[in-house]
C-alpha positions, -999 to 999 in steps of 0.1 A, spaced: -452 -804 355 -477 -808 326 -471 -771 315 -433 -777 316 -436 -808 294 -457 -789 269 -433 -759 267 -402 -780 265 -418 -799 237 -426 -766 218 -390 -755 225 -377 -786 207 -402 -782 179 -391 -746 170 -355 -757 171 -362 -787 147 -390 -774 126 -387 -776 87 -376 -742 72 -408 -743 51 -428 -735 81 -412 -700 81 -407 -695 45 -437 -709 25 -471 -694 23 -486 -729 22 -467 -760 36 -470 -796 22 -496 -790 -5 -490 -826 -17 -509 -838 14 -534 -810 18 -569 -821 26 -592 -790 26 -620 -806 45 -597 -815 73 -574 -783 72 -585 -769 105 -580 -802 125 -557 -825 107 -524 -808 115 -530 -805 152 -544 -840 155 -512 -854 141 -491 -828 160 -506 -841 193 -497 -876 184 -461 -865 180 -463 -846 214 -476 -878 231 -448 -899 216 -422 -872 226 -412 -870 190 -399 -835 177 -375 -847 151 -374 -827 118 -383 -857 98 -415 -863 117 -425 -826 117 -419 -825 80 -446 -852 74 -473 -832 91 -500 -821 67 -509 -784 57 -526 -764 85 -553 -742 73 -546 -724 40 -524 -697 26 -515 -682 60 -547 -662 60 -566 -687 80 -535 -702 96 -504 -723 92 -481 -746 113 -466 -721 136 -499 -702 143 -515 -735 150 -488 -745 175 -488 -710 192 -526 -713 196 -523 -749 209 -497 -738 234 -516 -709 247 -548 -730 248 -530 -756 269 -519 -730 294 -555 -719 299 -571 -754 297 -590 -743 266 -596 -761 232 -570 -751 206 -598 -737 185 -607 -713 212 -574 -694 207 -571 -675 175 -540 -654 165 -542 -624 142 -516 -602 125 -541 -573 131 -549 -558 165 -582 -544 154 -598 -572 134 -604 -596 163 -626 -569 179 -643 -563 145 -650 -601 142 -668 -602 176 -688 -570 167 -698 -584 134 -714 -615 149 -731 -595 176 -745 -571 151 -760 -599 131 -775 -614 163 -786 -580 178 -765 -586 209 -748 -559 229 -711 -556 233 -689 -538 259 -653 -533 251 -631 -529 282 -593 -520 280 -566 -518 307 -540 -493 293 -549 -476 261 -563 -485 228 -542 -483 197 -542 -449 180 -558 -464 149 -588 -478 168 -614 -452 157 -645 -459 176 -666 -433 159 -657 -446 124 -663 -482 134 -698 -473 146 -707 -450 117 -692 -469 87 -692 -506 98 -725 -503 116 -712 -519 148 -725 -508 182 -706 -510 215 -698 -495 248 -661 -485 255 -647 -484 290 -613 -482 307 -608 -505 337 -581 -507 364 -588 -541 379 -601 -570 358 -612 -588 390 -638 -561 395 -655 -566 361 -692 -574 367 -717 -594 346 -730 -578 315 -761 -585 293 -742 -593 262 -706 -599 254 -677 -585 274 -644 -580 255 -612 -572 274 -583 -557 254 -549 -556 271 -514 -548 259 -487 -574 268 -450 -577 265 -450 -615 272 -468 -644 258 -480 -660 289 -512 -671 307 -538 -649 323 -564 -656 350 -596 -662 332 -627 -644 346 -661 -659 339 -674 -624 334 -651 -618 305 -662 -635 272 -632 -626 250 -596 -617 259 -577 -599 231 -540 -597 240 -520 -572 219 -484 -578 212 -474 -546 193 -461 -554 158 -465 -591 164 -503 -588 162 -528 -602 187 -542 -633 202 -579 -638 210 -591 -662 237 -627 -673 236 -638 -680 272 -668 -701 281 -689 -728 264 -716 -702 258 -692 -685 232 -684 -716 211 -706 -705 183 -682 -675 178 -653 -697 168 -662 -704 131 -675 -669 127 -642 -653 139 -622 -677 119 -641 -667 88 -634 -631 94 -596 -640 97 -598 -658 63 -616 -631 45 -607 -597 60 -572 -602 73 -546 -629 80 -534 -649 109 -503 -639 127 -474 -644 103 -450 -673 106 -421 -649 115 -442 -632 142 -455 -665 156 -420 -678 157 -410 -647 179 -441 -652 201 -434 -690 206 -398 -681 217 -413 -657 243 -437 -683 254 -412 -711 261 -386 -687 276 -412 -668 298 -394 -637 284 -405 -604 270 -413 -603 233 -384 -593 212 -388 -556 201 -396 -556 165 -379 -533 141 -401 -507 124 -407 -512 87 -376 -501 69 -383 -469 50 -359 -481 23 -381 -512 17 -413 -492 18 -399 -467 -6 -386 -494 -29 -419 -514 -30 -441 -483 -36 -417 -471 -63 -419 -505 -80 -457 -504 -78 -458 -469 -95 -433 -478 -121 -451 -512 -130 -486 -496 -131 -474 -463 -148 -490 -443 -120 -478 -414 -97 -505 -416 -70 -500 -431 -35 -497 -469 -35 -510 -488 -5 -496 -523 6 -516 -546 28 -510 -579 47 -530 -599 20 -549 -593 -13 -582 -597 6 -570 -573 34 -564 -548 6 -598 -554 -10 -616 -551 24 -599 -516 29 -610 -507 -6 -646 -517 0 -649 -500 34 -631 -469 22 -657 -466 -7 -686 -472 17 -672 -444 40 -669 -421 9 -704 -428 -2 -718 -421 34 -701 -387 33 -706 -376 -3 -738 -394 -12 -758 -393 19 -789 -415 21 -781 -432 -13 -781 -470 -17 -747 -485 -24 -743 -513 -50 -712 -535 -52 -714 -551 -87 -696 -584 -86 -693 -613 -111 -710 -644 -95 -683 -667 -106 -653 -646 -96 -626 -656 -70 -645 -670 -41 -628 -647 -15 -639 -616 -35 -674 -629 -39 -678 -639 -3 -663 -608 11 -686 -585 -9 -716 -604 4 -703 -603 40 -700 -565 38 -735 -562 24 -749 -585 51 -738 -560 78 -752 -528 62 -787 -520 53 -778 -496 25 -753 -520 7 -764 -545 -18 -744 -569 -41 -756 -570 -77 -745 -599 -100 -724 -590 -131 -723 -619 -156 -689 -618 -173 -679 -653 -186 -690 -678 -212 -719 -664 -233 -719 -632 -213 -700 -601 -223 -685 -580 -195 -692 -546 -213 -727 -554 -221 -734 -566 -186 -718 -535 -171 -739 -513 -194 -771 -531 -184 -764 -530 -147 -752 -494 -146 -783 -481 -165 -805 -498 -139 -786 -486 -109 -786 -450 -124 -824 -452 -125 -823 -460 -88 -799 -431 -82 -776 -454 -63 -738 -455 -58 -723 -481 -83 -689 -498 -74 -678 -525 -98 -654 -553 -88 -640 -573 -117 -610 -594 -127 -592 -588 -160 -585 -613 -174 -614 -631 -159 -612 -662 -138 -613 -691 -146 -618 -685 -183 -590 -659 -188 -610 -636 -210 -603 -599 -217 -632 -575 -226 -627 -551 -255 -610 -523 -236 -621 -494 -257 -657 -505 -253 -651 -509 -216 -638 -474 -212 -668 -461 -232 -694 -479 -211 -677 -468 -179 -675 -431 -191 -710 -429 -203 -731 -402 -185 -763 -418 -173 -796 -403 -159 -816 -411 -128 -854 -417 -131 -859 -380 -124 -835 -369 -152 -806 -358 -130 -770 -369 -138 -763 -403 -121 -733 -410 -99 -705 -422 -121 -691 -457 -112 -658 -466 -95 -641 -495 -112 -623 -517 -88 -600 -538 -110 -584 -571 -97 -555 -574 -121 -537 -602 -103 -536 -622 -135 -519 -595 -153 -502 -571 -129 -478 -558 -156 -505 -543 -177 -508 -505 -174 -545 -495 -172 -543 -464 -151 -513 -442 -161 -515 -409 -180 -530 -416 -214 -538 -452 -206 -572 -468 -213 -587 -462 -178 -568 -431 -169 -599 -410 -170 -624 -434 -154 -625 -435 -116 -603 -467 -112 -586 -484 -83 -564 -514 -92 -553 -541 -68 -532 -572 -69 -527 -603 -46 -490 -602 -37 -489 -639 -30 -487 -643 -68 -462 -626 -92 -452 -596 -68 -437 -620 -42 -434 -652 -63 -454 -670 -36 -431 -659 -7 -457 -639 11 -493 -629 11 -490 -591 9 -512 -573 -17 -513 -537 -29 -535 -512 -46 -531 -480 -66 -556 -456 -82 -555 -431 -111 -555 -393 -105 -593 -393 -104 -593 -414 -72 -569 -395 -49 -596 -386 -25 -609 -422 -25 -574 -436 -19 -572 -415 13 -603 -432 25 -590 -466 16 -558 -458 35 -578 -448 65 -595 -483 67 -563 -501 60 -548 -484 91 -580 -488 111 -581 -525 105 -543 -527 112 -538 -546 80 -507 -528 65 -481 -552 52 -455 -563 78 -418 -554 78 -409 -588 65 -435 -587 37 -422 -552 26 -387 -567 26 -397 -597 5 -416 -575 -20 -386 -551 -22 -364 -581 -33 -389 -597 -56 -408 -569 -74 -379 -555 -95 -378 -588 -114 -415 -593 -117 -420 -581 -152 -393 -603 -165 -407 -633 -146 -441 -626 -162 -425 -626 -197 -406 -659 -190 -438 -676 -175 -460 -665 -204 -434 -679 -229 -436 -713 -212 -474 -712 -209 -479 -703 -246 -456 -733 -256 -475 -757 -232 -509 -745 -246 -498 -750 -282 -486 -785 -274 -519 -794 -258 -538 -781 -286 -517 -803 -310 -520 -835 -290 -556 -830 -276 -574 -808 -302 -608 -818 -287 -600 -800 -254 -612 -764 -252 -585 -741 -238 -592 -707 -224 -561 -686 -229 -554 -652 -243 -551 -648 -280 -518 -638 -297 -534 -605 -305 -541 -598 -268 -507 -609 -258 -492 -585 -283 -512 -558 -266 -495 -567 -232 -518 -593 -217 -494 -620 -209 -508 -642 -181 -493 -675 -173 -525 -693 -165 -550 -711 -187 -581 -732 -181 -587 -766 -197 -621 -780 -206 -614 -817 -212 -633 -837 -238 -660 -858 -223 -684 -886 -232 -718 -899 -220 -754 -901 -229 -768 -874 -206 -755 -840 -195 -751 -855 -159 -730 -884 -172 -708 -861 -193 -702 -838 -164 -694 -867 -140 -669 -881 -166 -652 -848 -171 -648 -842 -133 -631 -877 -130 -609 -869 -159 -599 -836 -143 -586 -854 -112 -569 -881 -133 -549 -855 -151 -539 -835 -120 -530 -867 -100 -509 -879 -129 -490 -845 -132 -483 -842 -94 -474 -878 -91 -450 -881 -120 -434 -846 -114 -436 -842 -75 -408 -816 -74 -425 -792 -98 -462 -799 -103 -484 -791 -72 -521 -793 -66 -527 -757 -55 -545 -724 -66 -513 -704 -67 -501 -684 -96 -469 -664 -103 -447 -688 -83 -409 -687 -89 -408 -724 -99 -429 -753 -111 -465 -757 -124 -496 -756 -103 -529 -773 -110 -564 -768 -96 -602 -771 -102 -613 -735 -93 -649 -749 -85 -634 -769 -56 -609 -742 -45 -610 -705 -53 -647 -707 -61 -654 -725 -28 -681 -700 -16 -695 -693 -51 -731 -705 -57 -730 -741 -72 -748 -731 -103 -722 -705 -111 -692 -729 -107 -672 -741 -136 -656 -775 -132 -626 -770 -155 -589 -775 -147 -568 -744 -142 -531 -745 -148 -505 -719 -138 -470 -721 -152 -438 -705 -140 -408 -693 -160 -387 -720 -143 -398 -756 -149 -390 -787 -170 -414 -780 -198 -403 -811 -218 -411 -833 -189 -445 -818 -184 -453 -823 -221 -442 -859 -219 -465 -866 -189 -494 -848 -205 -489 -870 -236 -491 -900 -214 -524 -888 -201 -538 -881 -236 -527 -917 -247 -545 -932 -216 -579 -917 -223 
């Protein structure tokens, strides 16, 4: 009776749900509370369930669930809540993934750090891409692997027992106290992980963190399909394979935009792509530079996901270390790279540099000729031998139209892999997929990256390819239109608030092809002490943002996004994209991203109102 009531309610919800739940990467940003993101949606959803209220208007008022689909969204939350109810578990003990491999890796990661044994049992066969040997050798994870016929006969184990099974229906299973984790595979839909037993509660946040940083939750479209299977007690709809025409179109667009001819790879998110790059490079170093230390050189104030992921990889592997690369403010990226590479050469280590161009949040571009020279310089080890040349891993999300890698371009001869977050300009905010491409000097490395993209089951989904195929052909024009609006807005701010410090590309850089549509704003402040000045500025930041999103609610949003199709997005990176960055490296300034489609005159008017109020 209770089960039927719950399933009938979900049936009504998926019939009445807001279309945004399927089509936006983040729902209801205007009422997003990051501190409550993991609980607020379901708390209010359960209130509606208890009131038998599944109207579209009521569902539309629910706050954002999780963030940016990586960590979760309304439909993944409801799917997890429904499955949890069937098994009398807490909703947070059920976690959905787009990937079939990553939930296993998440458990193995925690057990590695806690020096705990793991046995992985499976009922049919493991996916072809689950390469146990590589997982042990490259990721450093240890486990026993066994096929079982009857789950009822599984005995106790000194450690964690993981059961992987293929399923054609989203339904309940009989939980066995000897099984700690159930991973149910649903083909192209992804997987659902059940955490069984109070003794395993400590895994919840660790597994969610893996989902946030190295993959994404099951996508809205696939959750919608899974929910329909759940309420109808029917087999999961067979998913279409990725249309080759879409895949060919997307990879062709990537090569055309970047000016490259090498193989492009497309992942379920920018961070999924970055994870494949990192693990692919670790794999290559293990094979080609045996016994040498691996150094990931990362700006300490770069995007928090990049910063956090690099440190998470290093935490698992004894031979991997993160080295800080100061790039912003008084620091020069080229000089910092030279200093760091010279030191790493002395240590005879393997240098991998991850950097954003333009930088975030100060939107700075290094002198490219000097960057090329410093990356191309041959260095010597302490014993006088030639040091290993670096691989430059370039995050060019802020300027995906600039051609760094093609024949004759500035970084064509330096080993460089470029990647882009697809939730920005490539898709216009319609999906999270990301991509990477390398120059001709990285063809062997790209094969390793592809291996780990497949192993982690993190390739873009069919729908993501479809969205990118529609959106990418217009990307360069949208970048031009957005830059034009941004330059006009920046010029206006400089006129009406000349005391503010604006970080934006110069006209000279724009003429060279760097045309981002994001700028950062350091507002004027006052006070007797540095603390008073900082406190005043932080209050002023929020006053500005709240005014813009209140006065222009249809266009101005409080969000970290960039490259969206419409409107203007505002954020303070120190409290959003730099969330995991060390406090001392954070920069409490406002970041503004402007699209090619907005009421610019209205934005100017509201900004002028702000200036007159301070």
